[in-house]
Steps between C-alpha positions, in 0.01 A plus 500: 500500500601862453643679803376858488570826685231744610469820307207723586619830367239691291664674202394859452273591214660692221388856410338381184344156529376507144851485356621143547854488626618197305787259526705486184273367232759303317515161338629218726874468474499133399319330224465182696392450857713430802278295739725594784399865467158423654613511863163601644256394224619139513414488868141631462292180541182678616382859563595455866870511396444845354393630841843397645697728274625843600437812295846486350455132414167560343667746260749232408212252454330741259820515287521122497141465397548740208813323385320158518191630324699652211689186438212250544250684281770553230478121452127443538353830390234671713387820667840633605413874509208480747689266733814717513274786608349325806799344658511726811124508526479123510782470749326756725164321484658169610707673767184640665220260415479118525367299210308283451300622804522860375373540140687662215296565188706623201307662214579298181760319709762494226719696755502210745831346412661657804218375723560152366869521575436607860238226562714196452525492124834668444661184378225458235507852355698380203188296402271805481255466211646167397302179453438344843694792662382807687217685358567859389209625713358426849353153502295371791589138425875586493553619861302581808661847483326568167165586647345635181586421140452751230627600159268784397521852642253669735390198700703536815314769691167322477651162600691658785189667629319168492779348708485789747123471542533123535755559780268748668209260495714215637643725777859415405793740499703433186620797286392544143735695274413588140777604269378676180688699243385843385385342176242298695332830585407545137299180527132512588489222762760677709278803539199279568695346789611844624145601521421219746807479723411752768146367543608135511803474721696697760843350416658462159843614370528599135843565350495716196816410304548806287752464210308665210492170308270200447628306202546823310500863619183571688239721337196706593399740775580270791852433371551881465365535855772271642764625267467853624657373825797341332575816289468740795825575687314568826198381698186682397227573757593197710204395711542571872476129584785422260713773651443374854581152383834604353594667827414185692705276278800721432494785743439876501791570269330309216171681577662838470612411147144486389419848360244678285471425134684725257301747293499291183338202672217668698232310310641156592250281676642237730372143491414532865190696398395218268553214738376665815178575320466123473566472872858377491769674704777600261866479579784600282643521253814324628805355330408137406866398493578608855448167679548653844235762463265248343539270800431776745202614301342151485563458875305823552215400267481158665438657841204713386151379423411698185474456132820654374680559172879526487630676192849397406716620203709232332695446185402226260818303408706646791853375518527390133591764243342333194167467686509862607573622152222295343230433765252389242710229349618375840157484648481148373722337240672177396857404580764785478866557529588617851776738406319698226134404542491400135244241394526259206365630173170331413277467194213748478205389719134499419470814707771671290317407179167611638622845609704558185210407277246707696731802503552475127120473437436788743729728294262452209177484694477782754184342649711214644597556867672263737438457875705312758463453876853580632661262245661700224819289526329161529252562217771683300262797459802711598560497119174690448568715809820622335384534146136600540451635858172664408341174419637308798346486851635334819236503774700333779406186675129542423376235260133564572548871424706418194209290355245768577726773366529296180123478477468877521762545226309256280179706535690792345593299189858419602651152474627411845747208532508391868825308563488318829647161605248223482523436871426870580220533248300278741461812717306678227255212431192690614590790268550262209148367543307792637661796325655359177294200387152612600559836334686343208789741538802417276776478763793293391617271779869407457585222749873477548647195676216273398583143578765382745720766653760251626713621780244757632259221606127471558427868557637586165410214266254620236307177496141619549412763243341269248281368778387834627451666160340208309156545669484875429246551217622653174862536621765399243807320623802377307855371527777511235729211426797718386629856459342574158166390634536715809548805275196396290283460802595841643417657166168314498424620851552866396239461230244325714217718633226266609595456867784382719771292334785324679837342416719281710876464443780338697781615724825483311572431131232390260555273197540623146718748326438865407336561166510794266196716423192607685301267727183366341141480604386160627149359466363461845412145591699335214774261600789385293522136383877449462499122422219260420459142634245223545571338835571781744456885497729703724380854596805687635399831658755781506842415651397135518474480119863408486433207742213392283716513188767283664234259623381469141848408380523220763152363415574504126814294569272241656274490200224716645357746244485825693349838421633817652288810569594841631175603672586868542151580645394400846179688459327479258630149438524380138215255543496409133863378499455321829198306373659420166808356673293314759295325233801358315745412778477269799664728760539873545773629729518861625807670639482813711719687753207537744326294763279228345176589684299753288795531262519476126480123488190514723348732245563248222334224703197718561472595130519140382252390766250767384555381145438143593844392397657224721862508379741448784678818629834485675623820676855610572517779755551584872311298767237637731744623761731799571828432325813555700803717395794363311662445167232469227636171344516339851145601571375382165666163552360463855146572378505307184508785256758372247502349155570154650193522727279636218602212273423248771160651564405506135616142437302387800198677375545324164522164671868451413 
């Protein structure tokens, strides 16, 4: 065990808390790790070991954690920037509170790598986001210290309030601490929770981790509200309670440093006004990288029964120069070179092709506008942002608003393309039905990351959009098999005016090669028969068309006459081609990067049943369960989504 000295000195607050006094933000000296460098981190077996460290040792622990994170994530990929920004915060939380009795709820929870390292998982951090390794988010089944799993923003405050009320009803005394970034306060559920805290519980600690970033630079009035603090060189109208608190923590000298706002900033409104109107006592802002002050602050908040919000200022990517210079890129990325932060060059992704095509179309058609919900980098709409800023809108983490905003644009004759990850479009489902479909408003839904999202896991897999859009009357839904078809579909969407129309496309590269010339208009509901056959018909939807084509090759080698169809259209389905194939073959096999229940294959079965056709249907897709994180080929092998398994199923259905 670690032998520790006692250090209870409270460091003085600086004159300007809003200017973070940073350690040198340089790249680690070595390109490879030295395991012996982790003197303190290697001894942390549980959060109780953190409590035994002195202030000076905690600072060394923070340095070790950063070094370990930079090297580990360089191999696995992951959310390096957010985690580098919460090192001191997480240390302070575990130094004061005791999980799993006390409850930590991290909004999104992609910044929980440090928490995992301090709760007995340090020796597994190199497996983060790897198949059968640590999940990149909090996961209740992974550890008793992960009290609440999440992967979408804006959920933490409501969940934490539920835990606090549950504690109150049970008469227990555990602490509940919610950590939410400033971006979460652009999200509707966060404000819905704020509206209920003061009337629901007398004790809840909310930490506002303010770094100006979500995945990309925060936008909107709330972001400007918080940013005003970071750009001000002095406190402005500090609330009396906050001033008294500073004196209590750091002495009269620190209190005397608080002075009136300068002439140019007289209009600045402090967040204390906002939060105290909601009934929360506001403290801060304080330096989120000063572990000693954080510890003293949490001790103070722990002693008082009141809903409170602690506003801390942090740096996303702190301690790693490449991450500081490019916070958007280093929010979450694949493997990188430690010394430079460079990442391997990669082929253009479906998102790249989507954004490039849409931007080129928008240059010719001024009615085309693009909307994203805080994802200009992920959706690649940063291309349009740079080239056509007047036709680009980022509404922040507000998918419901984004959908309604698009509806309003559509009523004015514009052509809104709403680009949101498939997993996040779920949030706007009511708007898709109630506002788009019923009113037949031509909003173009562009669902990025449709299908398996691999290392991000179940909160990010886009495996449900066919199921939730298929029942919506009159909605058109499609998926391209390759790059040229993606361009054609986007062009077709721009011309469609009869109601909502949706496209799903994968994370990462898409098959096919670029073609010259303008994209062409597709006939809605008309599939492409690529090869004919008399024994089996394979319908390969979207990215799984390649698997269907390879399956055909294997079946043909075994003497099975096999047709190959590119369905293109999920809704309306090409019923004519499905029926023609079903009447001349013995087996139909569908392929889809989606769960099987209520998926494309399910639609084929329904159509044939309604037509009175009894041809056997074999389906290749994801099972009726939440798929874990990991390498895509490994997951496909585990769940039987391979050419080998498809051939076996088809032959079995043929009786061979």
